C-alpha positions as CSV (number, residue, x, y, z in Angstrom):
1,M,126.9,177.0,105.4
2,R,123.5,178.6,105.8
3,I,120.2,177.5,104.4
4,E,117.5,180.1,103.7
5,F,113.9,179.5,104.5
6,D,111.5,182.4,103.7
7,G,113.9,185.1,104.8
8,G,115.1,183.3,107.9
9,S,118.1,181.1,108.2
10,V,119.0,177.9,110.0
11,G,122.6,177.0,110.8
12,K,124.3,173.8,110.1
13,K,124.6,173.0,113.8
14,T,120.9,173.4,114.3
15,L,120.2,171.0,111.5
16,V,122.7,168.4,112.9
17,R,121.1,168.7,116.3
18,L,117.6,168.2,114.9
19,G,118.8,165.2,112.9
20,M,120.4,163.6,115.9
21,G,117.3,164.2,117.9
22,A,115.2,162.3,115.3
23,V,117.8,159.5,115.3
24,R,117.6,159.2,119.1
25,V,113.8,159.1,119.0
26,A,113.8,156.4,116.3
27,L,116.3,154.4,118.4
28,L,114.2,154.8,121.5
29,F,111.0,153.6,119.9
30,G,112.8,150.8,117.9
31,S,114.4,149.4,121.0
32,A,111.1,149.6,122.9
33,A,109.4,147.7,120.1
34,I,112.1,145.0,120.1
35,A,111.9,144.6,123.9
36,F,108.1,144.4,123.7
37,A,108.3,141.7,121.0
38,L,110.8,139.7,123.0
39,I,108.6,139.8,126.1
40,L,105.2,139.3,124.3
41,T,106.2,136.3,122.1
42,P,106.8,133.8,124.9
43,V,103.7,134.9,126.7
44,L,101.5,134.4,123.6
45,D,103.2,131.1,122.8
46,R,102.4,129.8,126.3
47,R,98.8,131.0,126.0
48,T,98.3,129.1,122.8
49,R,99.9,125.9,124.2
50,D,97.6,126.1,127.2
51,M,94.6,126.4,124.9
52,A,95.8,123.4,122.8
53,A,96.3,121.3,126.0
54,H,92.7,121.8,126.9
55,G,91.5,120.8,123.5
56,L,90.6,124.2,122.3
57,D,91.5,125.0,118.7
58,P,90.6,128.7,118.0
59,I,91.1,128.3,114.2
60,A,90.4,125.2,112.2
61,T,89.9,125.3,108.5
62,G,89.6,122.6,105.8
63,S,88.0,121.8,102.5
64,V,86.5,118.8,100.8
65,P,86.5,118.9,97.0
66,G,83.0,119.3,95.6
67,R,81.2,119.9,98.9
68,V,80.5,123.1,100.7
69,F,79.5,123.0,104.4
70,V,79.9,124.8,107.7
71,E,80.9,122.9,110.7
72,R,79.9,124.4,114.1
73,R,80.9,123.4,117.6
74,S,79.7,125.0,120.8
75,V,81.0,124.9,124.3
76,L,77.3,125.3,125.4
77,Q,76.3,121.9,124.0
78,A,75.8,119.0,126.4
79,T,78.5,116.8,124.8
80,P,81.9,118.4,124.0
81,D,82.2,116.4,120.8
82,A,78.8,117.4,119.4
83,I,79.2,118.8,115.9
84,C,76.5,120.6,113.8
85,I,77.1,120.5,110.0
86,I,75.2,123.0,107.9
87,H,75.2,122.0,104.2
88,E,75.1,124.4,101.3
89,D,71.4,123.9,100.7
90,G,70.6,124.7,104.4
91,R,70.2,121.1,105.4
92,R,71.5,120.4,108.9
93,S,73.0,117.2,110.2
94,G,74.8,116.1,113.3
95,T,73.9,117.5,116.7
96,C,72.3,120.9,116.0
């Protein structure tokens, strides 16, 4: 079997060899991605647990029906539990 491309020809064996090369490359990168995921997952899990143990919550969301406000905390404030609440009208309450 021969396949014609613009006057040239490519044999069946060449096509099979190119196809097998592509499969090998896909398997190589796929196995590397799986290995990377298996190594990275416990590392990131441990990192988030360490952050939670120190009282750091990188993402905290919530809602109160009918009220819109922004709650800010800063590690630079004098007391660690100081919270600044900025209301929808710009009014501030708490430790700002």
